[in-house]
C-alpha angles and dihedrals in degrees: 000000000000121000089241091058092048091049091048091050092049092048092048091047092050091047092049093047090048091051092050091050092048093050091046093051091047090051090057099039114122118227131175112283093013117148134194103216095179094050120073115228118246115262098209118058098215130291111021099250090047090048092050091051091047091052092051092048089052091051093047092048092049094051112082089198093064110128100215091190088069100039112118113179091167088066090055091045090055091048091051089050088053090050090052093050093047092047099045111018107045132095113224126195111193124193131172118248127181107288097006143344144298120226121195105196117193139176142154135240115353091355090073091061091045091052092050094046096045097045092044092053092043094049089057091049093049091050092049093048097051093245126145121318112269130193115191125195122181117227128192091257102028140317143299115224122191109193120187135172116256085238106038089196092060099103093191093053091047092048090049092055092048093042095050093047122189099312094042090054090048091053099041121105132051098257103094099089093047089046092053092049090050091050092050092047089055095246117163111261118196114224093010122130099209 
């Protein structure tokens, strides 16, 4: 093979590769108003607290009745921080008691306040919703919760309390989204620290 042919092949290969790269880059370039019909959009807008705030902002902005003079997203942000601390930074000791379970939930520093605020607000919500019976006692470094079934002989209800454990009981119920929206709107919340 002559050197002219090799040079021509190399030049053609480089030109072809360059053209493919240019077309490929143009196919992925982002321009205003561009959509990706074959790709579903993400549901969560980043870190969970950020995503929760973004969802609430979207709801507030889409509601023409929003009273912006009362909106307090900082209050919701602080609540979400409490949720994070209670979920990830507590120590929980669970023991069975007749008809349910006892949970001693402890933390240190700012986690103690988060535990007290979250369990206080949740105890009020459980009582209002007709859920299990809940006795809450504040400790220096957290709380003691004794959760029992309304009918202590209902083996399924007792097993549910023990199976859910502390964090499962804190997350159960379909009130969290409405609660977050109420916090952001500046509504009064009984038993809530923010």
